[in-house]
Steps between C-alpha positions, in 0.01 A plus 500: 500500500352621826562166665858487375559846640332429837712182546817713497369803685522325837880446474494125453678327219197305387581183698216363699686325783421557861860625549447844354667807644856380466482217750763241451448128541765239556671310225489131457844477651401685821191279533700179452766630747233584760335161447826308538586697810159424646541132438840494662377705799218253540718181471766620747275509816312192385823297481636645826183418694399167350853352510584637847810674374458766771287497814345749734603861469728448198221338300270785596757757384532324162121477469437867587808621289385331197141620549627859517713445184197343329303813590764724348525294184120522451505876546797558270441251223126463483353817656766727328546708815831634385365614162228720647504857393460789749291549700555154642145425622547121492811525715325740738204259534734207555680680778171596666386145475822372658464753780146387573602130483802549738279698738240223515760216533723683756196615694362145505830354621521774763145425629556123502833538683398761764137421556468472876124432505549147352768401755 
């Protein structure tokens, strides 16, 4: 009896999944939708670049645009970013990571563009 009582004293319903605490995971429909969107967002730039549908800046815009959309699909459908309960630590960590990434990339471009020592 003591084991039965202790299993319910911690507030869990007796399930032994790693998703305790009321966390929600995606349904099969959301995973399939995310997978199909990922496939489409991979095929679009592949077709555009390999078949020379667009060239130069237009091809780069399509490539970067689909990359950003692919990133959003991954976050929403597979990382469940929109289903996170408060406080939103994963979202805050993502924003901090993006700020660090943008700082490094923009700083590197700035240095490569305006480096007078190398000229």
